[in-house]
N, C-alpha and C positions, 0 to 999 in steps of 0.2 A: 544264409551262413556268411559270415564274414570274419576277417582275419581279428584275433584277439588273443586272450590268456585263457586256455584251459586250465580252471582251477583243479579238477580232479588229476588230470597227468602232471599239471605244472610245468607247462612249457605253451609256446607261440604258433600257434595252429589255428586254422580254419573252425569257427566255433560257431554254435548256436546255443541259446538261450535256453536254461533248463529249469530255471525257476527262482526265486530269491531264496535267502539264508536267511535266519534270524537269531541273534544272539545276543542276550542282553538287553532287548528290547529293541535292538535297531534291526537294520534289514542292510543286504547288499545282493546285486543281480549275480546269479552264476552262469556261466559259460562252459561248455564243454567241448571238447571233439569228436568226431565219428567214433573212433574207437572207444574213448571213455563211456559214452553214450550206448555201444552196444556191450560194454560190461555192466552197465549199471541196468541195462534191460535185462540180460543175462540174472543178473542178481534177483534183480525183482520176482522174474518168473522162479527162480530156484527157491526164493523166501516163501510165495504162497504156495509153490508145490508142496515143499516140506510142511507148512500149515496147515495145509488142507488135509496130510496123512495124519497129522495129530488128533485122537479120542477127542469127542465133544466134554 
């Protein structure tokens, strides 16, 4: 972790690299703080839990 701009929370904080984002053929690195990373882990977990319940 290092100090940087949390793209998701839009604030300066201790952040980790979570991956690149692509738009119009260009890329930029994305960093997020622990709170935003926790939010995204929960989002992914809930998304997949809901998707797994849908009929085939």
